C-alpha positions, 0 to 999 in steps of 0.5 A: 710713131709715124702717120702710117699708124694713124692711117692704119686706124682707118684701114677697115673704115668704109668711107663711102658708106659713112658719107652716104649715111650722113644726114642734114641733121648731122651736118647741122650738129657739126656746124654748131661745134667750135672744134671738129673731130676727124669724123665731123670733118668727114661729114662736111665732105659728104653729099649731105653737106652740099646744101650748106655750102654757102654757110660753110663758105662764110664761116671759112672766110671768117676763120681765114680773115681772123687767122691770116687777114687778107694776105696772099703769099705768092711764089714761083715754081722752077723746074730744074730737071724732068729726068725721072725713073718712075712709072706714073701713068698720070704724069708726063715725066714718067720714064716710059714717055718718049718726051724731050728731057732736060736737066738744067746746068748750074749756069742755066739755073742762075739765068732762070733765078735772075729772070724770076727774081726780076718779077719781085718774087722772093719765094721759089719752089724747086721741082724735079722728076725722080732721078736721084742717081742724076739729080743727086744731093750734090747737084741740088745743093749747088742749085740751092746755093745759087738760088739763095743769092736771089731768093729769101725762101727756097722750097723744094718739091722733089723725090723723098729724102732721108733725114740726113738728106733733108738736113744737108739741103736745109743747111744749104738754104732750103726752108720749106718742103712740098710733097704730095702723097698722090694718093693715100689709098695704099693699094691704089698707090702701089698699082699706079707706081709699079716701077721706080723708086716712087713705089715705096709708099711708106718712105714717101708718106714719112718724108714730111715727118723726116723734114720736120725732124730736120728742123725745116720751117714749113711743110705742105702735104696733100693728094692729087685728086682724081686718083681715088675716092676724093673724100678719102683723099681730102680726109687723109690729106687734112688728117696728115696736116693735123698730125704734123701740126700737132706733133711739130708745133714749130713747123708751119704746116700747109695743105693742098689738093690739086686736081688732075690736069691734062698732060702729054699722054692719055690718062683717064682719072677714075674720079672727077672733082667738079668745081662745086665739090672742090669748093666744098673740100676747100671750105670744110678743110678750113673749118677743120684746120683753122691755122694751116696754109692752103695753096691753090695752084695754077692747075685751077683757072684764073676765074676759079682762083679769083672766085675762091679767094675769100674762102680759105686760100693763103698761098698762090703760085704765079708766073708759072711754067711746068717745063724745064728751061722755060727760057729756052727756044726749045722748051721741054715737055710740060708736066701738065697744062697750066690753067691760070697763065697770068704773069706775076704783075697781073696776078698782083694787080688782080689781088689788089683789085679784090681787096687782097694784099699780095706778099712777095717776101714774108720770110728771110731764111738767111737772116733767121739762120744768121740769128740762130747762129749768133744765138748759139755763139752767145750761148 
């Protein structure tokens, strides 16, 4: 069974009608529970839950501190290629956009790896556009083998792979996957992805599970808020995380729901998610999913990221560029505008001043992989 079967259960469900029907008494009943059902969670995403935001935020804070302490894990994204075959109207990398394209050589990747590692970061997230014919497994494997010399944990945010593809990259040193469904609303998804390999909704949806079946350590899922009805997107993002966490308890599951940011082309989002609504989604997700990681990216401003620190986030990116070859004199076009431009050192100092512990290195994949190999030899 795949998560697609879970989605089908809600195919005829009217999310907007349900959210409109939620009363404050219903919200109070939900908040009296220790464990929430999916529909309880949806009630906390409704307008009627807005007056309870402070109470929900305090509860989310307590749950987060109990399960994660005051730790915030830091990572840095590295864009290695903006070559892309997809037609996505909300992304600068879309094949139809006439932008400067760049594809890092392995030597350039080593330069970038050395530069980023000098900040103290030991968790790296590798990102590409979707051009599997050029940015193929062979290229990615070479990239990962270089990064393994500098980083203890290597995550990928690339086009969806087959199970065999994930196994190959995991064998090279990858230990985490981030992949956004963009929108869980299948008709909206197909409308927005009319060209290119990304048009296969089901193949993308099942990618996190293929990675779990390939023995990956960590998976992050989510939706890009603004493309479809936000409550539905957050509901399915959290439900997807819950599904993976329940079915694959050995996998560390995380959640993120980035908001659309300005980029090099004109695109008008159908839905606006303001700061208050975003906070409501964040704290409700923490109450529903007590032990999943929650990532807040640099799409959000420094002021906003600092403000929501106590409410549920466990991971933050730092020292970010969404361009390829950000060490070049002629930098490529960014995928989207960054709102929080703090350096790694500045973010570390800010976290410490707020009473949080920035963690640069909490996982050593090479050491753990060696332990597994030694265990197999002993058996």
